[in-house]
C-alpha positions as CSV (number, residue, x, y, z in Angstrom):
1,X,129.0,-61.5,12.1
2,X,130.9,-64.3,10.8
3,X,130.1,-67.7,12.4
4,X,133.2,-69.0,14.3
5,X,133.0,-72.3,12.5
6,X,133.5,-70.8,9.2
7,X,136.8,-69.2,10.3
8,X,140.3,-70.9,10.1
9,X,142.5,-71.5,13.0
10,X,145.6,-69.4,13.0
11,X,148.7,-71.0,14.3
12,X,150.1,-69.2,17.6
13,X,153.7,-69.2,18.2
14,X,153.5,-67.0,21.2
15,X,154.1,-63.2,21.5
16,X,150.4,-62.3,21.9
17,X,148.6,-62.1,25.1
18,X,146.0,-64.5,26.1
19,X,142.5,-63.4,26.4
20,X,141.2,-62.0,29.6
21,X,138.2,-63.2,31.3
22,X,136.0,-60.5,29.8
23,X,137.1,-61.5,26.2
24,X,136.7,-65.2,27.0
25,X,133.1,-64.5,28.1
26,X,132.3,-62.7,24.8
27,X,133.6,-65.6,22.8
28,X,131.9,-68.3,25.2
29,X,128.5,-66.7,23.9
30,X,129.4,-68.0,20.4
31,X,129.9,-71.6,21.2
32,X,127.4,-73.9,22.8
33,X,127.9,-75.6,26.2
34,X,131.5,-75.2,26.7
35,X,132.9,-74.4,30.2
36,X,135.9,-72.1,31.0
37,X,138.2,-73.5,33.6
38,X,141.6,-72.6,35.2
39,X,144.5,-74.9,35.7
40,X,146.8,-75.0,38.5
41,X,149.0,-72.3,36.9
42,X,145.9,-69.9,36.7
43,X,145.8,-70.4,33.0
44,X,142.4,-70.5,31.1
45,X,141.0,-73.5,28.9
46,X,137.8,-74.4,27.6
47,X,136.3,-77.9,27.9
48,X,133.2,-79.7,27.1
49,X,131.8,-83.1,27.8
50,X,130.0,-85.2,25.3
51,X,127.8,-88.3,25.8
52,X,127.0,-91.2,23.5
53,X,125.2,-94.5,23.5
54,X,128.2,-96.6,23.3
55,X,132.0,-96.9,22.8
56,X,132.0,-96.9,19.0
57,X,130.0,-93.7,18.8
58,X,132.5,-92.0,21.2
59,X,135.4,-93.3,19.0
60,X,133.8,-92.2,15.8
61,X,133.3,-88.7,17.4
62,X,137.0,-88.6,18.5
63,X,138.2,-89.5,15.2
64,X,136.0,-86.8,13.5
65,X,137.7,-84.3,16.1
66,X,141.0,-85.5,15.1
67,X,140.5,-84.8,11.4
68,X,139.4,-81.4,12.2
69,X,142.3,-80.8,14.4
70,X,144.7,-81.9,11.8
71,X,143.2,-79.7,9.2
72,X,143.2,-76.7,11.4
73,X,146.6,-77.4,12.9
74,X,145.3,-76.9,16.4
75,X,145.2,-80.1,18.7
76,X,142.9,-80.3,21.8
77,X,143.4,-82.8,24.6
78,X,140.9,-85.6,24.2
79,X,139.7,-88.2,26.8
80,X,137.1,-90.7,25.8
81,X,135.7,-94.1,26.7
82,X,132.5,-96.1,26.6
83,X,129.7,-93.5,26.0
84,X,131.7,-90.4,26.6
85,X,134.4,-87.8,25.2
86,X,135.9,-84.8,26.9
87,X,137.6,-82.2,24.7
88,X,139.9,-79.7,26.4
89,X,141.3,-76.6,24.2
90,X,143.8,-74.0,24.9
91,X,146.7,-72.5,23.1
92,X,149.9,-73.8,24.8
93,X,152.2,-71.2,23.3
94,X,150.5,-68.4,25.3
95,X,149.3,-70.4,28.3
96,X,145.5,-69.5,27.8
97,X,143.0,-68.8,25.2
98,X,143.0,-67.1,21.7
99,X,140.3,-66.9,19.0
100,X,141.5,-70.1,17.4
101,X,140.3,-72.0,20.5
102,X,136.8,-70.8,20.1
103,X,136.9,-71.5,16.4
104,X,138.1,-75.1,17.0
105,X,135.2,-75.5,19.6
106,X,132.7,-74.3,17.0
107,X,133.9,-76.6,14.5
108,X,133.6,-79.4,16.8
109,X,130.2,-78.6,17.9
110,X,129.2,-78.9,14.1
111,X,130.2,-82.7,14.1
């Protein structure tokens, strides 16, 4: 089976259903350490916390994530500060998760 990190994110403009929880768990097995969560609207997203030794390491990581996001045309929500970064990924056009969300997570994990 093809590694998710080797795939390309496919832009989603809506019109497709978001993954159900069964499909989400199938894809969660293919990425490392990401959590599936629900927002107030009961929409799923994936999130991962990263730890670093200082602010500069956090910033360098976030800049690397930003480069990948631009290349893939898929932009996560990023929070960071001294020694940490949090990445939250979903597909806003479908209010949930699709394969591209997991592709982006796999690419981020390769940093």
